[in-house]
C-alpha positions in Angstrom: 128.2 105.4 110.5 131.8 106.9 111.3 132.7 104.0 113.9 132.5 101.2 110.7 135.7 99.6 109.8 137.2 100.7 106.5 136.4 98.5 103.5 138.6 97.4 101.0 138.6 95.3 97.9 142.0 93.5 97.7 141.8 92.2 94.5 141.2 96.1 92.3 143.8 97.2 95.5 141.0 100.1 96.3 139.6 101.3 99.6 135.6 102.0 99.5 135.1 105.6 100.9 131.8 106.7 103.9 129.5 106.8 100.9 130.2 103.9 99.4 129.9 101.1 101.9 127.6 99.1 101.9 123.4 99.8 102.8 123.2 96.7 105.5 125.4 93.6 106.0 125.4 90.9 103.4 124.8 93.6 100.2 127.3 94.7 98.2 129.4 98.0 98.3 128.1 100.6 96.4 131.2 102.7 94.3 131.5 104.9 91.8 131.8 103.2 88.7 132.9 104.9 85.5 130.2 105.0 83.0 130.9 102.2 80.8 131.4 99.7 83.8 127.6 100.9 85.2 126.1 100.1 82.3 127.4 96.7 81.9 126.0 95.7 85.5 122.3 97.3 84.1 123.1 94.6 81.9 123.9 91.7 84.1 121.2 92.7 86.4 118.5 92.8 83.4 119.7 89.5 82.8 119.8 87.7 85.9 116.3 89.1 86.6 115.1 87.6 83.3 116.7 84.9 84.1 115.2 84.1 87.6 111.7 84.8 86.5 112.1 81.9 83.7 113.0 79.5 85.9 109.6 78.8 86.7 108.0 80.9 84.0 109.1 77.6 80.9 107.2 75.2 84.1 103.7 76.9 83.9 103.8 77.6 80.1 104.7 74.4 78.8 103.0 72.1 82.1 100.9 69.5 79.4 104.4 69.0 77.8 106.0 68.2 80.5 103.8 65.9 81.5 104.0 64.0 78.5 107.9 64.5 78.1 107.9 62.6 82.1 104.7 60.8 81.3 103.3 61.9 84.6 99.3 62.4 85.5 98.1 65.9 86.9 98.6 65.0 90.6 102.4 64.3 89.8 102.8 67.5 87.5 101.5 69.3 90.5 104.1 68.6 92.7 106.5 69.8 90.5 104.9 73.3 91.5 104.8 73.0 94.5 108.6 71.6 94.8 109.2 75.4 93.5 107.2 77.3 95.0 108.0 75.9 99.0 111.5 76.8 98.5 111.2 80.3 97.1 108.5 81.2 99.0 110.8 80.6 102.1 114.3 81.0 101.2 114.2 84.5 101.2 114.5 85.6 104.9 117.4 82.1 104.8 119.2 84.0 102.2 119.3 87.1 103.6 121.1 85.6 106.6 123.2 83.7 104.7 124.9 86.7 102.6 125.3 88.2 105.7 127.0 85.3 107.4 129.4 84.3 104.5 129.2 87.2 102.7 128.5 88.4 98.9 130.6 86.7 97.0 130.5 83.0 98.9 126.7 83.6 97.9 126.9 84.5 94.1 129.0 82.0 93.5 127.0 78.8 95.4 123.4 80.3 93.9 124.7 80.4 89.9 126.1 76.9 91.1 123.1 76.0 92.3 121.2 77.3 89.3 123.5 75.3 86.8 123.5 72.1 88.7 119.8 72.4 88.6 119.3 72.9 85.0 121.8 70.4 84.5 119.3 67.6 85.9 116.6 69.1 84.2 118.4 68.6 80.8 119.3 65.3 81.1 116.3 64.1 81.9 116.7 61.7 84.6 113.2 60.9 85.6 109.9 62.4 87.8 111.7 62.6 91.0 115.8 64.2 90.3 113.3 66.5 88.1 111.6 66.9 91.8 114.6 67.4 93.4 116.3 70.0 90.5 112.9 72.2 90.7 113.3 72.9 94.8 117.1 73.6 93.7 115.1 76.3 90.8 113.4 77.5 93.1 116.0 78.7 95.7 118.1 79.6 93.0 115.1 81.8 91.7 114.8 83.2 95.3 119.3 84.5 95.1 119.1 85.7 92.1 116.0 88.1 93.4 118.7 89.3 95.5 121.1 89.5 93.0 119.4 91.3 90.0 118.8 94.2 92.5 122.1 94.4 93.8 123.4 94.2 90.1 121.0 96.9 89.2 121.6 99.1 91.9 125.5 98.7 90.8 124.4 100.3 87.7 121.8 102.8 88.2 123.0 106.1 89.7 122.9 107.2 93.5 119.3 109.3 93.4 118.1 105.8 91.2 119.2 103.3 93.1 115.6 102.8 95.1 114.0 102.2 91.7 116.2 98.7 91.0 113.3 97.9 93.6 111.3 98.4 91.5 112.9 97.3 88.5 113.8 93.8 90.1 109.8 93.4 90.4 108.8 94.4 87.1 112.1 92.0 85.4 110.5 88.9 87.2 106.8 90.0 86.3 108.1 90.6 82.7 109.2 87.0 82.7 106.3 85.1 82.6 104.7 86.4 79.7 108.1 85.9 77.0 108.2 82.5 78.4 104.4 81.7 76.8 105.9 84.1 73.6 109.4 81.9 73.3 107.9 78.4 74.3 106.1 77.8 70.5 109.5 78.1 69.3 111.7 76.0 71.3 108.9 73.2 71.7 109.4 71.6 68.3 106.9 68.3 68.2 106.0 69.0 71.7 109.2 68.1 72.9 111.1 69.5 75.5 114.5 69.1 74.9 115.0 72.1 73.1 113.5 74.1 76.3 115.3 72.4 78.9 118.6 72.8 77.0 117.6 76.3 76.4 117.4 76.9 80.4 121.2 75.3 80.5 122.7 77.3 78.4 121.4 80.8 79.4 122.4 79.0 83.1 125.9 79.1 82.1 126.0 82.4 80.5 124.6 83.7 83.7 127.1 82.0 85.4 129.5 83.8 83.1 128.6 86.6 83.5 128.8 87.1 87.4 132.1 85.8 87.5 133.1 88.2 84.6 131.8 91.2 86.7 132.0 90.5 90.5 129.8 92.4 92.4 131.9 94.6 95.4 132.7 92.9 98.8 130.4 93.8 101.4 130.6 93.3 105.6 130.0 90.2 106.9 128.2 90.0 110.6 127.8 86.3 112.4 123.3 86.4 112.5 123.6 82.4 112.9 122.1 80.7 116.2 121.2 77.4 117.6 117.2 79.3 117.6 117.5 79.1 114.1 117.1 75.8 113.5 114.5 74.6 114.7 112.4 77.7 113.7 113.9 77.8 110.1 112.3 73.6 109.9 108.4 74.7 111.1 108.9 77.3 108.8 109.8 75.2 105.9 108.0 72.9 106.3 104.6 75.3 107.4 105.8 77.0 104.6 105.6 73.7 102.3 102.8 72.3 103.3 100.5 75.3 102.2 102.0 75.7 99.2 101.1 72.0 98.6 97.4 72.5 100.0 96.5 75.2 97.5 98.3 74.1 94.8 97.1 70.4 94.8 93.8 71.8 96.2 93.1 73.3 92.6 93.7 69.3 91.1 92.9 67.3 93.8 89.5 69.3 94.6 88.9 70.3 98.0 87.2 67.8 99.9 90.1 65.3 99.9 90.8 64.4 103.5 95.1 64.8 103.1 94.4 68.6 101.7 92.9 69.2 105.9 95.6 67.3 107.4 98.1 69.4 105.1 96.6 72.5 106.6 96.6 71.3 110.0 99.7 70.8 109.4 100.7 74.4 107.9 99.0 76.5 111.1 100.8 74.1 113.4 104.9 73.8 112.2 104.0 78.4 111.5 102.5 79.1 114.4 105.5 77.2 116.0 107.7 78.6 114.2 106.0 82.4 115.1 105.7 81.2 119.0 110.1 80.7 118.8 110.2 83.9 116.9 108.5 85.8 119.5 110.6 85.0 122.3 113.8 85.9 120.6 116.2 88.6 121.4 117.1 88.6 118.2 114.8 87.1 116.0 114.6 86.3 112.1 111.2 87.6 112.3 109.7 90.2 114.7 106.5 90.0 114.8 105.7 92.7 116.9 106.4 95.0 114.0 105.0 92.5 111.7 101.8 93.0 113.6 101.7 97.2 113.3 99.5 97.8 111.6 101.2 99.6 108.7 102.8 95.9 108.0 100.2 94.4 108.2 97.8 96.6 105.6 100.9 96.8 103.4 100.6 92.7 103.1 97.4 92.5 103.0 97.3 95.1 99.5 99.8 93.1 98.2 98.8 89.9 99.0 95.2 91.1 97.3 96.6 92.8 93.8 98.5 89.6 93.5 95.0 88.0 93.9 93.7 90.0 90.9 96.4 89.9 88.8 95.5 86.2 88.8 92.1 87.4 86.5 95.1 87.3 83.9 96.6 84.4 85.1 94.1 81.8 85.4 91.3 83.9 83.9 91.9 84.9 80.5 94.8 82.1 79.7 92.2 79.7 81.1 89.2 80.6 79.2 91.8 80.4 75.7 92.3 77.7 76.5 88.9 76.2 77.3 88.7 77.5 73.8 90.8 75.8 72.1 93.9 77.8 71.6 97.6 77.1 72.4 100.6 78.6 72.8 101.4 78.8 69.7 97.7 80.2 68.5 98.7 83.2 71.6 102.2 84.4 70.7 100.9 87.8 70.0 98.7 87.6 73.1 102.1 87.5 75.0 103.9 88.9 73.4 101.5 92.3 74.4 101.6 91.3 78.1 105.8 91.8 77.8 105.2 95.2 76.1 102.4 96.1 78.8 105.0 95.0 82.0 107.8 96.9 80.3 105.8 99.9 79.8 104.4 99.1 83.7 108.3 98.9 84.4 109.8 101.8 82.7 106.6 104.3 83.7 106.9 103.1 87.4 110.2 104.2 87.8 110.2 107.2 86.4 107.1 108.2 88.2 108.2 106.6 91.6 107.1 109.3 94.1 108.5 108.5 97.3 106.4 111.2 99.0 102.8 109.3 97.9 103.4 105.7 96.6 99.7 104.4 97.3 98.4 107.1 94.2 99.8 104.3 91.7 98.9 101.5 94.3 94.9 103.2 93.5 95.5 103.7 89.9 96.5 100.4 89.4 93.4 98.9 90.9 91.1 101.0 89.3 92.7 100.2 85.6 92.0 96.2 87.0 88.4 97.2 88.1 87.8 98.1 84.6 89.0 95.4 82.5 87.9 92.6 84.7 84.5 94.4 84.1 85.0 95.2 80.4 86.3 91.6 79.7 82.8 89.8 81.5 81.7 90.8 77.5 83.4 87.2 76.4 82.2 84.4 74.2 82.8 81.4 72.3 84.0 83.4 70.0 85.9 85.5 71.5 89.8 85.6 70.2 93.1 86.5 71.4 93.6 89.4 69.8 90.1 90.7 71.2 91.4 91.0 74.7 94.6 92.4 73.8 93.6 95.7 75.8 92.0 94.4 78.9 95.0 92.3 79.4 97.7 94.2 78.0 95.8 97.3 81.1 95.9 94.5 83.5 99.7 93.4 83.2 101.1 97.6 83.0 99.3 97.5 86.5 100.1 94.6 87.9 104.3 95.7 87.6 102.9 99.5 88.6 101.8 98.8 91.7 104.1 96.2 93.2 106.7 98.3 93.1 105.5 101.5 94.6 104.2 98.9 98.2 107.7 97.5 98.0 109.0 100.5 98.1 107.4 101.5 100.7 107.7 98.1 102.9 112.0 98.8 102.7 111.3 102.4 103.6 109.6 101.5 106.5 111.9 98.4 107.2 115.2 100.6 106.6 113.7 103.6 108.8 112.8 101.0 111.8 116.3 99.6 111.8 118.9 97.2 109.8 116.7 93.9 111.7 113.9 94.6 110.0 114.6 94.2 106.7 114.3 90.3 107.0 111.1 91.2 108.3 109.7 92.6 105.5 112.1 90.6 102.9 109.8 87.6 104.4 106.8 88.9 104.4 106.5 90.4 100.9 107.8 87.5 99.4 105.0 85.4 101.2 102.6 88.0 100.5 103.7 87.3 96.6 104.1 83.9 96.6 101.2 82.7 98.5 98.9 85.5 96.9 99.8 84.2 93.8 98.9 80.4 94.4 95.6 81.9 96.9 94.3 84.0 93.7 94.1 81.0 91.3 93.0 78.6 94.1 90.5 81.0 94.8 89.4 81.9 91.5 89.3 77.8 90.2 87.1 77.4 92.9 84.5 79.9 91.6 84.6 79.0 88.1 84.0 75.1 88.9 81.2 75.6 90.5 80.1 78.3 88.4 80.4 75.7 85.9 78.6 73.5 88.0 75.4 75.4 87.8 76.2 76.5 83.9 75.8 73.0 83.2 73.0 72.1 85.0 71.0 75.2 83.7 72.0 74.5 80.3 70.7 70.7 80.9 67.1 71.1 81.6 66.4 73.2 78.7 68.2 70.9 76.6 65.0 68.3 75.6 63.7 66.9 72.9 60.8 68.8 73.6 62.7 72.1 73.4 62.5 73.0 69.4 65.7 74.9 69.1 67.5 71.8 70.0 65.2 69.4 67.9 66.6 71.4 65.4 70.1 71.7 66.2 70.6 67.8 66.6 68.8 67.6 63.3 71.2 70.4 61.7 74.5 67.9 63.2 73.2 65.0 61.8 72.7 66.3 58.7 76.5 67.6 58.7 78.1 64.2 59.5 75.6 62.4 57.4 78.1 62.2 54.3 80.1 60.7 56.5 78.4 58.3 59.0 75.6 56.5 56.9 74.2 54.6 60.3 70.9 56.7 61.9 72.0 55.9 65.4 75.6 57.2 64.8 74.7 60.0 63.3 72.7 60.4 66.4 75.0 59.9 68.5 77.5 61.8 66.8 75.6 64.8 66.6 74.8 64.4 70.3 78.6 65.0 71.4 79.0 67.7 69.2 76.5 69.6 70.7 77.6 68.4 74.2 81.2 70.0 73.7 79.6 73.2 72.5 77.5 73.7 75.4 80.0 72.7 77.9 81.9 75.1 76.2 79.5 77.9 76.1 79.3 77.1 79.8 83.5 77.6 80.4 83.4 80.9 78.6 80.0 82.3 80.7 82.0 80.9 84.4 85.2 82.5 83.0 83.2 85.7 82.8 81.7 85.3 85.9 85.0 84.5 87.4 86.2 88.2 86.0 82.4 90.2 87.5 84.4 88.6 90.6 87.5 89.9 90.2 86.2 93.9 89.2 84.0 93.5 92.3 87.1 92.3 94.5 88.8 95.4 92.7 86.5 97.8 93.8 86.2 96.9 97.1 90.2 97.3 97.0 90.1 100.4 95.7 87.4 102.2 98.5 89.5 100.4 101.3 92.3 102.2 99.9 91.3 105.5 98.8 89.0 106.5 101.7 92.2 106.5 104.2 94.5 107.9 101.6 91.7 110.8 101.3 91.7 111.4 104.8 94.9 112.1 104.9 94.9 114.5 102.0 92.7 116.9 103.7 94.7 116.6 107.0 97.9 117.4 104.9 99.4 114.7 106.8 102.3 112.0 105.1 101.8 108.7 107.1 105.4 108.3 105.5 106.4 111.4 107.3 109.5 109.8 109.2 110.6 107.1 106.5 110.7 109.6 104.2 113.4 111.7 106.3 115.5 109.0 106.6 115.7 108.1 102.8 116.8 112.2 102.5 119.5 112.0 104.7 120.8 108.5 103.6 120.6 109.9 99.7 122.2 112.6 101.3 125.7 110.5 102.9 125.6 109.0 98.4 125.8 112.2 97.1 128.9 113.5 99.6 
C-alpha cells in the first residue's frame, strides 16, 4: 500500500490519508467525514438503493396495467421483462471495468443520466418498441445503481461497519419489490399508468439531483479494457439475453415452443464461447480457474438455490392470491407486511453479521423458509391475505437475512485472493441471483401447470351427472340464477359455468399447495446439504474462512490507523 500514488480531491483541495485511499480502482476514497455529511451519504445511499430496485418493481407490480397501456399481448409484455433482465444480469461485470477505466465520477453521471432518459421515454409513452429500449436502459442503470448504493452507504457508515453496506444494499433492492406493490394502488388511478410513470420520472430526477449535490469522493483509475474484451462481452451479453428469453418466454408460451430450443442452444454456445476466450487470456474478466473452485461454485449454488426458494413468495403466494381474485388494492396490507419484514431482516442481518460464521444465518434462513412453505400448504379457496401474513413475512425476512452473508463470504474470498477476482465474483453473484430468481419462477410455474392439469382431470372424473353431490350442486346453482333467468336451458348453462369456475379455482389452489410442498422439500434438502459440512467443521474446530478473516482484519486495521 505504501507505493501507491497520493490521491487529491482538487475541488475540495484535500489530500487523502493512507487509510482513506480507495480499496479498489474504480471505487471512491473513504475519507473521515463529519457526522452531518456521513448522515447525508447514508440517506442518499438508501434512496438510491430503493430507486434502483423500483425500476423493475413497478413494472412487475403493474404488469396488467402495462399490457393495457400499450395494448400488448402476454408475449409482448414478456419481452419487456426480457429486455430489463438481459441488461441487468450481465452488465455488472462490464460496469465494474467501466468504473475502473473511466473513473467513478463519469460513471455516476452516465448512470443517472441514463436513468432519467429511460424514465422520460417511458413517461411520454411513444410506443412499444421505444419502451423495449427504455426497459433495456433501465436494466443497465439499475445495475449501476446497485454499485452506487454500496459506495454511498460505505461513505455513510463507520469504518468498522462498512462491510454491512453490502448487506444493506441487497436488502434495499429486495425491500423495493413489496414497497412498489404497496404504493401502486395509490398511483394507479383508473388503471392508468401515467401517474406511475410520472412518479418514476420524478424519483429519477430527485436521485440525479442528490448525487450531484453530494458527489462521491474521487477514486483511482486503471486501464482495464483490452481488444479481446469486445468478443467476450458480446458473446456474454447474447448468451445471457438468450437465456433470459428462454426462462421468461417459456413460462408464457410453454416449453415445447420450437424457438425456445434454439434460444437455449444460442445461450449455451455463446456462453461457452465467452468462457473459452476467458480461459485462455492472461488478464481475464472472468477468472474461470477461481470461479470453478469448489468454494465459489458451492457459494453460487447456495445463492441461486435461495433465490429459487424465495420464488415461493413471488410466484407461489402472489399467484395464489391472483387466482383467488385479489388485486393489488386488496393486497396493500399484505405487501406492507412484507416490506416491514424485509426491512427487519436487513437490519438484523447487519446487527448480527459475524464474519467468523457466515453459514449460521444462511442455515437459519433456509430453515425458516422450509417451515413457512410447509405451513402454507394448508391454504384453501377461503384463504385471505391475512392468513399468510406470518408465513410470508417469515420468508421475506429470511430472503434478505440469508443473502447478505452469502455475498459477504464471496467478497471476502475475492478480496483475499486478489483485486482482479472481485469482478469475477460480482459477475457470478449477479448471475446467480438473477438467473436463480428467473429459474425459480420458471420451475414453479411449470410444476404448477402440471399439477393444475392433474387436479382438473381428477375433478372432471368425479363431476358427472351420476354423482349425487354434483347433481345437488348443479340444482342449487340453477335455483340461485332462476330469479334473473327464466329459461331452464340457460339456467343450467349458467349453473354449469359457475361450478366450473369454482372447480378451476379449487384446482388452482391445490396446485399452489403442491408448489408450497415442493419448496418446503427443496428447503429441507438444502438445509441438510449446508448443515452437514458446517457441523463437521465445527466439530473439527476448523474455519474455512480463516485466511479470508485474517485479510479482513488487516484491512480494517489499516482503516483505523
